[in-house]
C-alpha positions, -999 to +999 in steps of 0.1 A: +051+310-102+038+274-113+053+262-145+035+249-174+037+211-187+071+197-189+084+184-221+095+149-225+128+140-205+151+144-233+167+172-219+198+173-197+185+197-174+151+215-168+147+242-140+128+223-111+097+246-101+063+238-087+039+225-113+005+240-116-021+223-097-046+228-124-024+217-151-049+201-179-046+164-190-020+156-161-016+119-160+010+093-148+044+097-166+058+065-181+086+071-155+062+068-129+047+036-142+081+020-144+084+033-107+053+013-098+066-020-114+095-022-090+069-022-062+053-051-074+083-070-066+085-056-031+048-063-023+050-098-038+080-105-017+060-092+016+027-110+005+043-142-001+062-142+033+027-134+051+011-164+032+039-187+044+036-175+078-002-179+081+001-214+067+024-223+091+001-209+120+027-179+129+003-154+122+012-128+151+048-130+142+041-130+103+015-100+108+041-080+126+067-084+099+042-077+069+031-044+086+066-032+092+080-041+057+046-029+042+049+004+059+086+010+043+071-001+011+040+021+010+058+051+027+086+052+000+063+050-028+037+075-013+066+102-005+079+098-043+043+100-055+034+133-039+069+147-047+064+139-084+030+154-085+045+189-072+082+189-091+084+162-119+107+180-142+114+145-162+149+155-171+179+135-168+187+141-133+155+137-122+152+102-141+184+092-126+175+098-089+141+083-096+160+050-108+182+052-078+149+046-056+137+018-078+170+000-072+165+006-034+129-009-037+147-040-051+171-043-026+143-041+004+124-066-016+153-090-014+159-086+022+123-098+031+134-134+035+162-128+060+140-104+079+113-130+084+135-161+088+163-145+112+149-112+121+177-096+099+166-064+088+200-054+074+191-055+036+156-041+043+172-010+061+198-006+033+172-006+008+152+018+025+183+041+030+191+039-008+156+051-015+155+079+011+188+092+002+178+097-034+146+114-022+164+138-001+186+148-032+154+155-049+141+177-021+176+197-020+172+200-057+139+216-053+151+237-025+179+250-047+160+257-078+125+267-065+128+299-042+095+300-036+091+267-022+124+266-006+116+266+030+091+236+026+117+217+004+146+220+031+120+209+057+113+178+040+149+173+032+160+178+068+132+158+083+136+127+059+174+129+067+169+130+103+145+102+107+167+082+085+193+086+109+173+071+135+166+041+112+204+034+109+208+036+146+181+013+153+198-012+130+232-007+146+218-011+182+198-042+170+227-060+154+249-052+185+223-067+207+222-032+225+184-029+216+163-057+234+140-076+211+111-064+232+120-029+223+123-034+187+086-032+176+080-001+198+111+016+183+099+008+150+064+024+157+084+056+171+103+059+142+073+053+118+053+082+138+081+105+131+080+096+092+046+105+093+050+138+111+077+151+084+051+161+056+027+175+082+055+197+098+070+206+063+037+215+048+029+238+077+053+267+060+040+263+026+020+236+009+032+221-021+015+222-056+004+185-059-023+178-087-054+163-070-063+143-102-029+131-108-026+120-072-062+102-073-050+084-105-015+073-089-034+061-059-057+042-083-030+025-101-014+014-069-048-002-058-049-020-091-014-033-086-022-046-052-053-062-066-030-079-091-007-091-064-039-108-049-046-126-084-009-136-084-013-150-049-043-170-056-026-184-088+004-195-064-021-211-042-037-230-072-003-241-083+007-254-049-030-271-045-025-288-080+005-306-067-016-328-049-043-353-059-064-340-031-076-308-049-114-309-062-143-288-063-133-268-031-103-254-051-127-242-081-151-225-055-123-206-036-105-197-065-137-185-083-148-167-051-115-151-048-117-135-080-152-125-074-142-109-042-113-090-058-134-077-086-162-065-060-136-046-040-120-029-071-158-019-079-162-005-044-128+014-045-135+032-080-173+039-072-163+074-059-136+092-079-113+110-058-099+136-080-128+162-076-129+156-037-092+162-033-095+192-056-123+208-034-109+197-001-070+199-003-069+204+035-081+169+041-054+154+019-034+141+051-064+121+064-071+106+028-034+099+019-025+083+052-056+064+057-046+044+025-019+028+044-044+003+057-064+003+027-034-009+008-019-033+036-056-050+036-056-056+001-019-072+001-029-091+032-062-104+015-039-121-013-019-137+014-052-152+030-066-162-005-034-182-014-035-202+017-074-207+014-068-222-020-036-240-010-052-259+017-074-276-005-045-295-020-026-304+012-023-299+048-014-267+066-008-259+100-034-233+102-068-242+113-097-236+091-107-206+113-075-188+110-075-193+073-111-179+070-102-148+092-071-142+072-096-134+043-121-120+065-102-095+088-084-079+055-117-077+035-136-059+069-103-035+072-106-024+036-143-018+037-145+003+069-109+023+059-124+029+023-155+044+037-133+066+059-109+077+035-137+086+009-158+104+036-131+127+043-135+142+006-167+131-005-203+149-005-221+118+005-209+083+013-207+055-013-225+031+009-247+040+041-229+035+073-255+012+088-254-009+054-214-010+056-212-016+092-237-045+089-220-060+058-187-058+079-203-076+107-214-104+088-181-108+071-163-110+106-189-133+118-187-158+089-154-176+099-170-189+128-188-214+106-155-225+091-156-259+110-191-269+100-192-256+062-158-252+052-134-227+039-148-227+004-181-219+016-168-191+039-150-173+012-179-176-013-203-162+014-178-131+019-176-125-017-213-125-018-215-099+009-192-076-008-213-081-043-244-070-021-226-041-010-220-030-047-256-033-052-264-013-023-241+016-033-251+015-068-287+020-053-276+047-031-258+067-056-289+064-079-312+075-054 
């Protein structure tokens, strides 16, 4: 039987049982908000490294690193978020284990520079291990204290622990040169696929009692965090550009256009609140939740692209104008397409008509080809303009 609302975390122990899926006024707790703040550091580290790689024209290597590190960040955040939606007791033990996960996030963030410079993933893997061990402990506790959900909880604990052993083995093999460099990305992809299979396997026995409106709010908050990271990235680019006397009108155009672009993407994301859709279509939660990896990664990568676009107005960077413009255009296109797909999974009707959306994405992806004759600033401004027009189309569609 689902338990009622939990009192604040002032008690030593509160029996862990499934929370009600229709609990009224369910919102993010102060602990969850603190948890999110630690991810700000990790995302900032990954985004800054990607911006550095794009500016140095090491796009492929930088993108591979970014997608791997961001997967670890996103997956750890998502696993905790869905667990907390079902089993948040907010007692002392729960808070302490959550804080251990926060510490793991910070360790992971500290390891990003070494992973980029020397392909040294030791610190990143250790940080991830800390997070996963704490989450396994949470699931074991849920198995002990919630008989109804015991089988599901044990599956989660077993699956997470087994895959984590795989990550450790991968690190040991890589450090001993037993794992060839060519096999490192495929082995990462294989382990990541196993990670994604754990919730699907665990939930086949009995679904956890996650709260749809709480989940929608948590994802919305993480979206805002990523948009804030992009604002920070633009600010870093402005700071770097202002160190040179070359910065001029193009700096202002890109900075303003970048902010307009971020505001437009925020507007588009929150046009269709997801809570009701998740409540009515709980069976599509995997498609919605997993699809957000691309949505979130695109927002983070956009920050890196905007940072380089601003920075190049003040001094020379190795990347060409075409590469810089595509570092903005590709994340925007990915965001728009994946946002439409995840909303389509739970919505009665699309936020933007498919033909209009695909037309807008096509224009966005073609605009960088004009980077040489019209300049980076004009391309970024045009991309922002396309997204503003998509907002207009979405408002008209929803009003019809």
